[in-house]
mmCIF file of the N, C-alpha and C atoms, coordinates in Angstrom:
data_MODEL
# 
_entry.id   MODEL 
# 
loop_
_atom_site.group_PDB 
_atom_site.id 
_atom_site.type_symbol 
_atom_site.label_atom_id 
_atom_site.label_alt_id 
_atom_site.label_comp_id 
_atom_site.label_asym_id 
_atom_site.label_entity_id 
_atom_site.label_seq_id 
_atom_site.pdbx_PDB_ins_code 
_atom_site.Cartn_x 
_atom_site.Cartn_y 
_atom_site.Cartn_z 
_atom_site.occupancy 
_atom_site.B_iso_or_equiv 
_atom_site.pdbx_formal_charge 
_atom_site.auth_seq_id 
_atom_site.auth_comp_id 
_atom_site.auth_asym_id 
_atom_site.auth_atom_id 
_atom_site.pdbx_PDB_model_num 
ATOM 1   N N  . MET A 1 1  ? -23.941 12.646 -9.743  1.00 0.00 ? 1  MET A N  1 
ATOM 2   C CA . MET A 1 1  ? -22.761 13.096 -9.987  1.00 0.00 ? 1  MET A CA 1 
ATOM 3   C C  . MET A 1 1  ? -22.995 14.054 -11.090 1.00 0.00 ? 1  MET A C  1 
ATOM 4   N N  . ASN A 1 2  ? -23.576 13.860 -12.122 1.00 0.00 ? 2  ASN A N  1 
ATOM 5   C CA . ASN A 1 2  ? -23.848 14.346 -13.279 1.00 0.00 ? 2  ASN A CA 1 
ATOM 6   C C  . ASN A 1 2  ? -24.755 15.658 -13.364 1.00 0.00 ? 2  ASN A C  1 
ATOM 7   N N  . LYS A 1 3  ? -25.621 15.402 -12.515 1.00 0.00 ? 3  LYS A N  1 
ATOM 8   C CA . LYS A 1 3  ? -26.343 16.179 -11.867 1.00 0.00 ? 3  LYS A CA 1 
ATOM 9   C C  . LYS A 1 3  ? -25.521 17.613 -11.250 1.00 0.00 ? 3  LYS A C  1 
ATOM 10  N N  . PHE A 1 4  ? -24.779 17.036 -9.924  1.00 0.00 ? 4  PHE A N  1 
ATOM 11  C CA . PHE A 1 4  ? -23.977 18.063 -9.565  1.00 0.00 ? 4  PHE A CA 1 
ATOM 12  C C  . PHE A 1 4  ? -22.813 18.574 -10.251 1.00 0.00 ? 4  PHE A C  1 
ATOM 13  N N  . VAL A 1 5  ? -22.823 18.321 -11.303 1.00 0.00 ? 5  VAL A N  1 
ATOM 14  C CA . VAL A 1 5  ? -21.623 19.154 -11.903 1.00 0.00 ? 5  VAL A CA 1 
ATOM 15  C C  . VAL A 1 5  ? -22.529 20.053 -13.074 1.00 0.00 ? 5  VAL A C  1 
ATOM 16  N N  . THR A 1 6  ? -23.411 19.493 -13.380 1.00 0.00 ? 6  THR A N  1 
ATOM 17  C CA . THR A 1 6  ? -24.502 20.122 -14.153 1.00 0.00 ? 6  THR A CA 1 
ATOM 18  C C  . THR A 1 6  ? -25.305 21.517 -13.608 1.00 0.00 ? 6  THR A C  1 
ATOM 19  N N  . PHE A 1 7  ? -25.375 20.913 -12.122 1.00 0.00 ? 7  PHE A N  1 
ATOM 20  C CA . PHE A 1 7  ? -25.441 22.224 -11.529 1.00 0.00 ? 7  PHE A CA 1 
ATOM 21  C C  . PHE A 1 7  ? -24.959 23.231 -11.302 1.00 0.00 ? 7  PHE A C  1 
ATOM 22  N N  . LEU A 1 8  ? -23.307 22.690 -10.919 1.00 0.00 ? 8  LEU A N  1 
ATOM 23  C CA . LEU A 1 8  ? -21.971 23.909 -10.713 1.00 0.00 ? 8  LEU A CA 1 
ATOM 24  C C  . LEU A 1 8  ? -21.483 24.250 -11.671 1.00 0.00 ? 8  LEU A C  1 
ATOM 25  N N  . ASP A 1 9  ? -21.680 24.033 -13.072 1.00 0.00 ? 9  ASP A N  1 
ATOM 26  C CA . ASP A 1 9  ? -21.797 24.407 -14.472 1.00 0.00 ? 9  ASP A CA 1 
ATOM 27  C C  . ASP A 1 9  ? -22.614 26.003 -14.866 1.00 0.00 ? 9  ASP A C  1 
ATOM 28  N N  . ARG A 1 10 ? -24.084 25.494 -14.409 1.00 0.00 ? 10 ARG A N  1 
ATOM 29  C CA . ARG A 1 10 ? -25.128 26.248 -14.657 1.00 0.00 ? 10 ARG A CA 1 
ATOM 30  C C  . ARG A 1 10 ? -24.915 27.671 -13.609 1.00 0.00 ? 10 ARG A C  1 
ATOM 31  N N  . ASN A 1 11 ? -24.636 27.285 -12.475 1.00 0.00 ? 11 ASN A N  1 
ATOM 32  C CA . ASN A 1 11 ? -24.655 28.400 -11.330 1.00 0.00 ? 11 ASN A CA 1 
ATOM 33  C C  . ASN A 1 11 ? -23.527 28.953 -11.501 1.00 0.00 ? 11 ASN A C  1 
ATOM 34  N N  . LEU A 1 12 ? -22.276 28.793 -11.399 1.00 0.00 ? 12 LEU A N  1 
ATOM 35  C CA . LEU A 1 12 ? -21.510 29.397 -10.762 1.00 0.00 ? 12 LEU A CA 1 
ATOM 36  C C  . LEU A 1 12 ? -20.250 29.311 -12.026 1.00 0.00 ? 12 LEU A C  1 
ATOM 37  N N  . SER A 1 13 ? -20.477 29.336 -12.817 1.00 0.00 ? 13 SER A N  1 
ATOM 38  C CA . SER A 1 13 ? -19.641 29.593 -14.213 1.00 0.00 ? 13 SER A CA 1 
ATOM 39  C C  . SER A 1 13 ? -19.429 30.908 -14.825 1.00 0.00 ? 13 SER A C  1 
ATOM 40  N N  . GLY A 1 14 ? -21.107 31.809 -14.380 1.00 0.00 ? 14 GLY A N  1 
ATOM 41  C CA . GLY A 1 14 ? -20.786 33.107 -14.648 1.00 0.00 ? 14 GLY A CA 1 
ATOM 42  C C  . GLY A 1 14 ? -20.252 33.884 -13.532 1.00 0.00 ? 14 GLY A C  1 
ATOM 43  N N  . PRO A 1 15 ? -20.342 33.673 -12.839 1.00 0.00 ? 15 PRO A N  1 
ATOM 44  C CA . PRO A 1 15 ? -19.525 34.164 -11.405 1.00 0.00 ? 15 PRO A CA 1 
ATOM 45  C C  . PRO A 1 15 ? -18.652 34.247 -11.020 1.00 0.00 ? 15 PRO A C  1 
ATOM 46  N N  . MET A 1 16 ? -18.303 32.802 -11.299 1.00 0.00 ? 16 MET A N  1 
ATOM 47  C CA . MET A 1 16 ? -16.501 32.900 -11.469 1.00 0.00 ? 16 MET A CA 1 
ATOM 48  C C  . MET A 1 16 ? -15.449 33.465 -12.393 1.00 0.00 ? 16 MET A C  1 
ATOM 49  N N  . ALA A 1 17 ? -16.645 33.356 -13.941 1.00 0.00 ? 17 ALA A N  1 
ATOM 50  C CA . ALA A 1 17 ? -15.711 34.254 -14.945 1.00 0.00 ? 17 ALA A CA 1 
ATOM 51  C C  . ALA A 1 17 ? -15.580 35.549 -14.597 1.00 0.00 ? 17 ALA A C  1 
ATOM 52  N N  . ARG A 1 18 ? -16.773 36.003 -14.136 1.00 0.00 ? 18 ARG A N  1 
ATOM 53  C CA . ARG A 1 18 ? -16.294 37.539 -13.662 1.00 0.00 ? 18 ARG A CA 1 
ATOM 54  C C  . ARG A 1 18 ? -15.604 38.170 -12.677 1.00 0.00 ? 18 ARG A C  1 
ATOM 55  N N  . LEU A 1 19 ? -15.612 36.779 -11.884 1.00 0.00 ? 19 LEU A N  1 
ATOM 56  C CA . LEU A 1 19 ? -14.196 36.840 -10.602 1.00 0.00 ? 19 LEU A CA 1 
ATOM 57  C C  . LEU A 1 19 ? -13.056 36.943 -10.825 1.00 0.00 ? 19 LEU A C  1 
ATOM 58  N N  . SER A 1 20 ? -12.535 35.858 -12.239 1.00 0.00 ? 20 SER A N  1 
ATOM 59  C CA . SER A 1 20 ? -11.356 35.556 -12.415 1.00 0.00 ? 20 SER A CA 1 
ATOM 60  C C  . SER A 1 20 ? -10.656 36.529 -13.432 1.00 0.00 ? 20 SER A C  1 
ATOM 61  N N  . GLU A 1 21 ? -11.576 37.678 -13.801 1.00 0.00 ? 21 GLU A N  1 
ATOM 62  C CA . GLU A 1 21 ? -11.149 38.547 -14.631 1.00 0.00 ? 21 GLU A CA 1 
ATOM 63  C C  . GLU A 1 21 ? -10.844 39.918 -13.779 1.00 0.00 ? 21 GLU A C  1 
ATOM 64  N N  . GLN A 1 22 ? -10.988 39.724 -12.348 1.00 0.00 ? 22 GLN A N  1 
ATOM 65  C CA . GLN A 1 22 ? -10.228 40.762 -11.402 1.00 0.00 ? 22 GLN A CA 1 
ATOM 66  C C  . GLN A 1 22 ? -8.970  41.287 -11.695 1.00 0.00 ? 22 GLN A C  1 
ATOM 67  N N  . ARG A 1 23 ? -8.489  42.139 -11.916 1.00 0.00 ? 23 ARG A N  1 
ATOM 68  C CA . ARG A 1 23 ? -7.189  42.314 -12.229 1.00 0.00 ? 23 ARG A CA 1 
ATOM 69  C C  . ARG A 1 23 ? -6.333  42.211 -10.709 1.00 0.00 ? 23 ARG A C  1 
ATOM 70  N N  . HIS A 1 24 ? -6.656  42.237 -9.479  1.00 0.00 ? 24 HIS A N  1 
ATOM 71  C CA . HIS A 1 24 ? -5.956  41.776 -8.613  1.00 0.00 ? 24 HIS A CA 1 
ATOM 72  C C  . HIS A 1 24 ? -5.734  40.562 -8.647  1.00 0.00 ? 24 HIS A C  1 
ATOM 73  N N  . LEU A 1 25 ? -6.722  39.671 -8.866  1.00 0.00 ? 25 LEU A N  1 
ATOM 74  C CA . LEU A 1 25 ? -6.787  38.366 -8.326  1.00 0.00 ? 25 LEU A CA 1 
ATOM 75  C C  . LEU A 1 25 ? -5.776  37.760 -9.916  1.00 0.00 ? 25 LEU A C  1 
ATOM 76  N N  . GLN A 1 26 ? -5.620  38.858 -11.164 1.00 0.00 ? 26 GLN A N  1 
ATOM 77  C CA . GLN A 1 26 ? -4.786  38.076 -11.928 1.00 0.00 ? 26 GLN A CA 1 
ATOM 78  C C  . GLN A 1 26 ? -3.519  38.136 -11.702 1.00 0.00 ? 26 GLN A C  1 
ATOM 79  N N  . ALA A 1 27 ? -3.495  39.669 -10.575 1.00 0.00 ? 27 ALA A N  1 
ATOM 80  C CA . ALA A 1 27 ? -1.732  40.002 -10.447 1.00 0.00 ? 27 ALA A CA 1 
ATOM 81  C C  . ALA A 1 27 ? -1.789  38.721 -9.356  1.00 0.00 ? 27 ALA A C  1 
ATOM 82  N N  . ILE A 1 28 ? -2.417  38.164 -8.714  1.00 0.00 ? 28 ILE A N  1 
ATOM 83  C CA . ILE A 1 28 ? -1.873  37.383 -7.499  1.00 0.00 ? 28 ILE A CA 1 
ATOM 84  C C  . ILE A 1 28 ? -1.596  36.231 -8.614  1.00 0.00 ? 28 ILE A C  1 
ATOM 85  N N  . ARG A 1 29 ? -2.512  35.708 -9.385  1.00 0.00 ? 29 ARG A N  1 
ATOM 86  C CA . ARG A 1 29 ? -2.277  34.093 -10.158 1.00 0.00 ? 29 ARG A CA 1 
ATOM 87  C C  . ARG A 1 29 ? -0.854  34.369 -10.729 1.00 0.00 ? 29 ARG A C  1 
ATOM 88  N N  . ASP A 1 30 ? -0.516  35.451 -11.771 1.00 0.00 ? 30 ASP A N  1 
ATOM 89  C CA . ASP A 1 30 ? 0.756   35.590 -12.394 1.00 0.00 ? 30 ASP A CA 1 
ATOM 90  C C  . ASP A 1 30 ? 1.593   35.197 -11.441 1.00 0.00 ? 30 ASP A C  1 
ATOM 91  N N  . GLY A 1 31 ? 1.604   36.202 -9.967  1.00 0.00 ? 31 GLY A N  1 
ATOM 92  C CA . GLY A 1 31 ? 2.778   36.233 -9.392  1.00 0.00 ? 31 GLY A CA 1 
ATOM 93  C C  . GLY A 1 31 ? 3.056   34.739 -8.751  1.00 0.00 ? 31 GLY A C  1 
ATOM 94  N N  . VAL A 1 32 ? 2.129   34.057 -8.767  1.00 0.00 ? 32 VAL A N  1 
ATOM 95  C CA . VAL A 1 32 ? 2.190   32.552 -8.120  1.00 0.00 ? 32 VAL A CA 1 
ATOM 96  C C  . VAL A 1 32 ? 3.091   31.623 -9.082  1.00 0.00 ? 32 VAL A C  1 
ATOM 97  N N  . ILE A 1 33 ? 2.712   32.234 -10.400 1.00 0.00 ? 33 ILE A N  1 
ATOM 98  C CA . ILE A 1 33 ? 2.805   31.388 -11.418 1.00 0.00 ? 33 ILE A CA 1 
ATOM 99  C C  . ILE A 1 33 ? 4.287   31.432 -11.761 1.00 0.00 ? 33 ILE A C  1 
ATOM 100 N N  . SER A 1 34 ? 5.048   32.991 -11.970 1.00 0.00 ? 34 SER A N  1 
ATOM 101 C CA . SER A 1 34 ? 6.182   33.618 -11.842 1.00 0.00 ? 34 SER A CA 1 
ATOM 102 C C  . SER A 1 34 ? 7.015   32.587 -10.785 1.00 0.00 ? 34 SER A C  1 
ATOM 103 N N  . ALA A 1 35 ? 6.422   32.352 -9.829  1.00 0.00 ? 35 ALA A N  1 
ATOM 104 C CA . ALA A 1 35 ? 7.528   32.244 -8.465  1.00 0.00 ? 35 ALA A CA 1 
ATOM 105 C C  . ALA A 1 35 ? 7.686   30.657 -8.314  1.00 0.00 ? 35 ALA A C  1 
ATOM 106 N N  . LEU A 1 36 ? 6.592   29.894 -8.887  1.00 0.00 ? 36 LEU A N  1 
ATOM 107 C CA . LEU A 1 36 ? 6.736   28.739 -9.072  1.00 0.00 ? 36 LEU A CA 1 
ATOM 108 C C  . LEU A 1 36 ? 7.826   27.687 -9.768  1.00 0.00 ? 36 LEU A C  1 
ATOM 109 N N  . PRO A 1 37 ? 8.382   28.201 -10.173 1.00 0.00 ? 37 PRO A N  1 
ATOM 110 C CA . PRO A 1 37 ? 9.641   27.604 -10.807 1.00 0.00 ? 37 PRO A CA 1 
ATOM 111 C C  . PRO A 1 37 ? 10.686  27.700 -9.242  1.00 0.00 ? 37 PRO A C  1 
ATOM 112 N N  . PHE A 1 38 ? 10.945  28.493 -9.058  1.00 0.00 ? 38 PHE A N  1 
ATOM 113 C CA . PHE A 1 38 ? 11.837  28.660 -8.022  1.00 0.00 ? 38 PHE A CA 1 
ATOM 114 C C  . PHE A 1 38 ? 11.624  28.362 -6.716  1.00 0.00 ? 38 PHE A C  1 
ATOM 115 N N  . ILE A 1 39 ? 10.166  27.962 -6.636  1.00 0.00 ? 39 ILE A N  1 
ATOM 116 C CA . ILE A 1 39 ? 9.667   27.010 -5.146  1.00 0.00 ? 39 ILE A CA 1 
ATOM 117 C C  . ILE A 1 39 ? 10.058  25.443 -5.843  1.00 0.00 ? 39 ILE A C  1 
ATOM 118 N N  . ILE A 1 40 ? 9.889   25.079 -6.558  1.00 0.00 ? 40 ILE A N  1 
ATOM 119 C CA . ILE A 1 40 ? 9.968   24.001 -7.014  1.00 0.00 ? 40 ILE A CA 1 
ATOM 120 C C  . ILE A 1 40 ? 11.686  23.508 -7.110  1.00 0.00 ? 40 ILE A C  1 
ATOM 121 N N  . VAL A 1 41 ? 12.648  24.507 -7.734  1.00 0.00 ? 41 VAL A N  1 
ATOM 122 C CA . VAL A 1 41 ? 14.229  24.203 -7.469  1.00 0.00 ? 41 VAL A CA 1 
ATOM 123 C C  . VAL A 1 41 ? 14.388  24.496 -6.003  1.00 0.00 ? 41 VAL A C  1 
ATOM 124 N N  . GLY A 1 42 ? 14.037  25.489 -5.694  1.00 0.00 ? 42 GLY A N  1 
ATOM 125 C CA . GLY A 1 42 ? 14.012  24.897 -3.926  1.00 0.00 ? 42 GLY A CA 1 
ATOM 126 C C  . GLY A 1 42 ? 13.998  24.074 -3.612  1.00 0.00 ? 42 GLY A C  1 
ATOM 127 N N  . SER A 1 43 ? 12.572  23.012 -3.329  1.00 0.00 ? 43 SER A N  1 
ATOM 128 C CA . SER A 1 43 ? 12.381  22.010 -2.686  1.00 0.00 ? 43 SER A CA 1 
ATOM 129 C C  . SER A 1 43 ? 13.158  20.951 -3.084  1.00 0.00 ? 43 SER A C  1 
ATOM 130 N N  . PHE A 1 44 ? 13.906  20.859 -4.431  1.00 0.00 ? 44 PHE A N  1 
ATOM 131 C CA . PHE A 1 44 ? 14.397  19.763 -4.366  1.00 0.00 ? 44 PHE A CA 1 
ATOM 132 C C  . PHE A 1 44 ? 15.866  19.430 -3.835  1.00 0.00 ? 44 PHE A C  1 
ATOM 133 N N  . PHE A 1 45 ? 16.936  21.276 -3.670  1.00 0.00 ? 45 PHE A N  1 
ATOM 134 C CA . PHE A 1 45 ? 17.578  21.493 -3.093  1.00 0.00 ? 45 PHE A CA 1 
ATOM 135 C C  . PHE A 1 45 ? 17.360  21.042 -0.909  1.00 0.00 ? 45 PHE A C  1 
ATOM 136 N N  . LEU A 1 46 ? 16.009  21.279 -0.936  1.00 0.00 ? 46 LEU A N  1 
ATOM 137 C CA . LEU A 1 46 ? 15.660  20.546 0.630   1.00 0.00 ? 46 LEU A CA 1 
ATOM 138 C C  . LEU A 1 46 ? 15.502  18.943 0.831   1.00 0.00 ? 46 LEU A C  1 
ATOM 139 N N  . ILE A 1 47 ? 14.606  18.655 0.238   1.00 0.00 ? 47 ILE A N  1 
ATOM 140 C CA . ILE A 1 47 ? 15.137  17.561 -0.366  1.00 0.00 ? 47 ILE A CA 1 
ATOM 141 C C  . ILE A 1 47 ? 16.366  16.095 0.146   1.00 0.00 ? 47 ILE A C  1 
ATOM 142 N N  . VAL A 1 48 ? 17.267  17.106 -1.133  1.00 0.00 ? 48 VAL A N  1 
ATOM 143 C CA . VAL A 1 48 ? 19.217  16.371 -0.685  1.00 0.00 ? 48 VAL A CA 1 
ATOM 144 C C  . VAL A 1 48 ? 19.369  16.819 0.408   1.00 0.00 ? 48 VAL A C  1 
ATOM 145 N N  . ALA A 1 49 ? 19.304  17.949 0.861   1.00 0.00 ? 49 ALA A N  1 
ATOM 146 C CA . ALA A 1 49 ? 19.664  18.268 2.479   1.00 0.00 ? 49 ALA A CA 1 
ATOM 147 C C  . ALA A 1 49 ? 18.975  17.524 3.724   1.00 0.00 ? 49 ALA A C  1 
ATOM 148 N N  . PHE A 1 50 ? 17.951  16.985 3.394   1.00 0.00 ? 50 PHE A N  1 
ATOM 149 C CA . PHE A 1 50 ? 17.392  16.672 4.291   1.00 0.00 ? 50 PHE A CA 1 
ATOM 150 C C  . PHE A 1 50 ? 16.776  15.036 3.731   1.00 0.00 ? 50 PHE A C  1 
ATOM 151 N N  . PRO A 1 51 ? 17.375  14.332 3.291   1.00 0.00 ? 51 PRO A N  1 
ATOM 152 C CA . PRO A 1 51 ? 16.299  13.188 2.578   1.00 0.00 ? 51 PRO A CA 1 
ATOM 153 C C  . PRO A 1 51 ? 15.975  12.238 3.694   1.00 0.00 ? 51 PRO A C  1 
ATOM 154 N N  . PRO A 1 52 ? 14.644  11.784 3.018   1.00 0.00 ? 52 PRO A N  1 
ATOM 155 C CA . PRO A 1 52 ? 13.702  11.061 3.500   1.00 0.00 ? 52 PRO A CA 1 
ATOM 156 C C  . PRO A 1 52 ? 14.135  9.822  3.989   1.00 0.00 ? 52 PRO A C  1 
ATOM 157 N N  . LEU A 1 53 ? 15.407  9.282  4.492   1.00 0.00 ? 53 LEU A N  1 
ATOM 158 C CA . LEU A 1 53 ? 16.278  8.030  4.593   1.00 0.00 ? 53 LEU A CA 1 
ATOM 159 C C  . LEU A 1 53 ? 16.316  8.030  5.820   1.00 0.00 ? 53 LEU A C  1 
ATOM 160 N N  . PRO A 1 54 ? 16.633  6.633  6.406   1.00 0.00 ? 54 PRO A N  1 
ATOM 161 C CA . PRO A 1 54 ? 17.203  6.560  7.630   1.00 0.00 ? 54 PRO A CA 1 
ATOM 162 C C  . PRO A 1 54 ? 18.687  7.483  8.147   1.00 0.00 ? 54 PRO A C  1 
ATOM 163 N N  . LYS A 1 55 ? 18.381  7.763  9.241   1.00 0.00 ? 55 LYS A N  1 
ATOM 164 C CA . LYS A 1 55 ? 19.552  8.652  9.505   1.00 0.00 ? 55 LYS A CA 1 
ATOM 165 C C  . LYS A 1 55 ? 21.012  8.303  9.639   1.00 0.00 ? 55 LYS A C  1 
ATOM 166 N N  . ASP A 1 56 ? 21.092  6.446  9.237   1.00 0.00 ? 56 ASP A N  1 
ATOM 167 C CA . ASP A 1 56 ? 22.474  6.300  9.448   1.00 0.00 ? 56 ASP A CA 1 
ATOM 168 C C  . ASP A 1 56 ? 22.837  5.737  7.902   1.00 0.00 ? 56 ASP A C  1 
ATOM 169 N N  . SER A 1 57 ? 22.135  6.057  7.139   1.00 0.00 ? 57 SER A N  1 
ATOM 170 C CA . SER A 1 57 ? 22.278  5.118  5.470   1.00 0.00 ? 57 SER A CA 1 
ATOM 171 C C  . SER A 1 57 ? 23.372  6.334  5.189   1.00 0.00 ? 57 SER A C  1 
ATOM 172 N N  . PHE A 1 58 ? 24.061  5.920  4.266   1.00 0.00 ? 58 PHE A N  1 
ATOM 173 C CA . PHE A 1 58 ? 25.095  6.673  3.456   1.00 0.00 ? 58 PHE A CA 1 
ATOM 174 C C  . PHE A 1 58 ? 24.814  8.252  2.643   1.00 0.00 ? 58 PHE A C  1 
ATOM 175 N N  . ILE A 1 59 ? 23.228  8.069  2.270   1.00 0.00 ? 59 ILE A N  1 
ATOM 176 C CA . ILE A 1 59 ? 23.274  9.700  1.493   1.00 0.00 ? 59 ILE A CA 1 
ATOM 177 C C  . ILE A 1 59 ? 22.980  10.619 3.189   1.00 0.00 ? 59 ILE A C  1 
ATOM 178 N N  . SER A 1 60 ? 22.021  10.191 4.008   1.00 0.00 ? 60 SER A N  1 
ATOM 179 C CA . SER A 1 60 ? 21.404  10.892 5.033   1.00 0.00 ? 60 SER A CA 1 
ATOM 180 C C  . SER A 1 60 ? 23.332  11.624 5.557   1.00 0.00 ? 60 SER A C  1 
ATOM 181 N N  . VAL A 1 61 ? 23.754  10.750 5.752   1.00 0.00 ? 61 VAL A N  1 
ATOM 182 C CA . VAL A 1 61 ? 25.324  10.822 6.677   1.00 0.00 ? 61 VAL A CA 1 
ATOM 183 C C  . VAL A 1 61 ? 26.044  12.220 5.499   1.00 0.00 ? 61 VAL A C  1 
ATOM 184 N N  . TRP A 1 62 ? 26.383  11.667 4.382   1.00 0.00 ? 62 TRP A N  1 
ATOM 185 C CA . TRP A 1 62 ? 26.757  12.892 3.294   1.00 0.00 ? 62 TRP A CA 1 
ATOM 186 C C  . TRP A 1 62 ? 25.846  13.945 3.188   1.00 0.00 ? 62 TRP A C  1 
ATOM 187 N N  . ALA A 1 63 ? 24.533  13.961 3.557   1.00 0.00 ? 63 ALA A N  1 
ATOM 188 C CA . ALA A 1 63 ? 23.615  15.193 3.337   1.00 0.00 ? 63 ALA A CA 1 
ATOM 189 C C  . ALA A 1 63 ? 24.219  16.097 4.816   1.00 0.00 ? 63 ALA A C  1 
ATOM 190 N N  . LEU A 1 64 ? 24.350  15.374 5.599   1.00 0.00 ? 64 LEU A N  1 
ATOM 191 C CA . LEU A 1 64 ? 24.530  15.881 6.919   1.00 0.00 ? 64 LEU A CA 1 
ATOM 192 C C  . LEU A 1 64 ? 25.739  16.612 7.055   1.00 0.00 ? 64 LEU A C  1 
ATOM 193 N N  . LYS A 1 65 ? 26.906  16.208 6.827   1.00 0.00 ? 65 LYS A N  1 
ATOM 194 C CA . LYS A 1 65 ? 28.035  16.711 6.258   1.00 0.00 ? 65 LYS A CA 1 
ATOM 195 C C  . LYS A 1 65 ? 28.299  17.856 5.407   1.00 0.00 ? 65 LYS A C  1 
ATOM 196 N N  . ASN A 1 66 ? 27.466  18.135 4.542   1.00 0.00 ? 66 ASN A N  1 
ATOM 197 C CA . ASN A 1 66 ? 27.044  18.956 3.344   1.00 0.00 ? 66 ASN A CA 1 
ATOM 198 C C  . ASN A 1 66 ? 26.296  20.246 3.466   1.00 0.00 ? 66 ASN A C  1 
ATOM 199 N N  . GLN A 1 67 ? 25.272  19.601 4.204   1.00 0.00 ? 67 GLN A N  1 
ATOM 200 C CA . GLN A 1 67 ? 23.842  20.824 4.618   1.00 0.00 ? 67 GLN A CA 1 
ATOM 201 C C  . GLN A 1 67 ? 24.483  21.838 4.538   1.00 0.00 ? 67 GLN A C  1 
ATOM 202 N N  . THR A 1 68 ? 25.484  22.811 4.794   1.00 0.00 ? 68 THR A N  1 
ATOM 203 C CA . THR A 1 68 ? 25.618  24.141 4.374   1.00 0.00 ? 68 THR A CA 1 
ATOM 204 C C  . THR A 1 68 ? 25.839  24.660 3.389   1.00 0.00 ? 68 THR A C  1 
ATOM 205 N N  . SER A 1 69 ? 26.605  23.495 2.903   1.00 0.00 ? 69 SER A N  1 
ATOM 206 C CA . SER A 1 69 ? 26.873  24.167 0.965   1.00 0.00 ? 69 SER A CA 1 
ATOM 207 C C  . SER A 1 69 ? 25.566  23.562 0.360   1.00 0.00 ? 69 SER A C  1 
ATOM 208 N N  . ILE A 1 70 ? 24.550  22.848 0.775   1.00 0.00 ? 70 ILE A N  1 
ATOM 209 C CA . ILE A 1 70 ? 23.520  22.848 -0.251  1.00 0.00 ? 70 ILE A CA 1 
ATOM 210 C C  . ILE A 1 70 ? 22.456  23.504 0.248   1.00 0.00 ? 70 ILE A C  1 
ATOM 211 N N  . LEU A 1 71 ? 22.581  24.402 1.012   1.00 0.00 ? 71 LEU A N  1 
ATOM 212 C CA . LEU A 1 71 ? 21.567  24.970 1.570   1.00 0.00 ? 71 LEU A CA 1 
ATOM 213 C C  . LEU A 1 71 ? 21.793  26.414 1.159   1.00 0.00 ? 71 LEU A C  1 
ATOM 214 N N  . ILE A 1 72 ? 22.979  26.681 0.514   1.00 0.00 ? 72 ILE A N  1 
ATOM 215 C CA . ILE A 1 72 ? 23.529  27.844 0.401   1.00 0.00 ? 72 ILE A CA 1 
ATOM 216 C C  . ILE A 1 72 ? 23.025  28.575 -1.062  1.00 0.00 ? 72 ILE A C  1 
ATOM 217 N N  . PRO A 1 73 ? 22.033  29.451 -1.504  1.00 0.00 ? 73 PRO A N  1 
ATOM 218 C CA . PRO A 1 73 ? 21.195  29.641 -2.449  1.00 0.00 ? 73 PRO A CA 1 
ATOM 219 C C  . PRO A 1 73 ? 22.611  29.860 -3.659  1.00 0.00 ? 73 PRO A C  1 
# 
């Protein structure tokens, strides 16, 4: 395993460093980083709206009744 990591470090670190300096890839990276908090908050609302519980549990029944209110941004 150590030989493999050494090989990757020796042969790929240079080209990957140059690739990471591309302004187009930096823009994509920055955009994903900026959108990530909104994606995380939205996923919490989806978990509340569609709980991973049996359909007859109290939380599932409540979420089904209030699903439209939960999913409004």
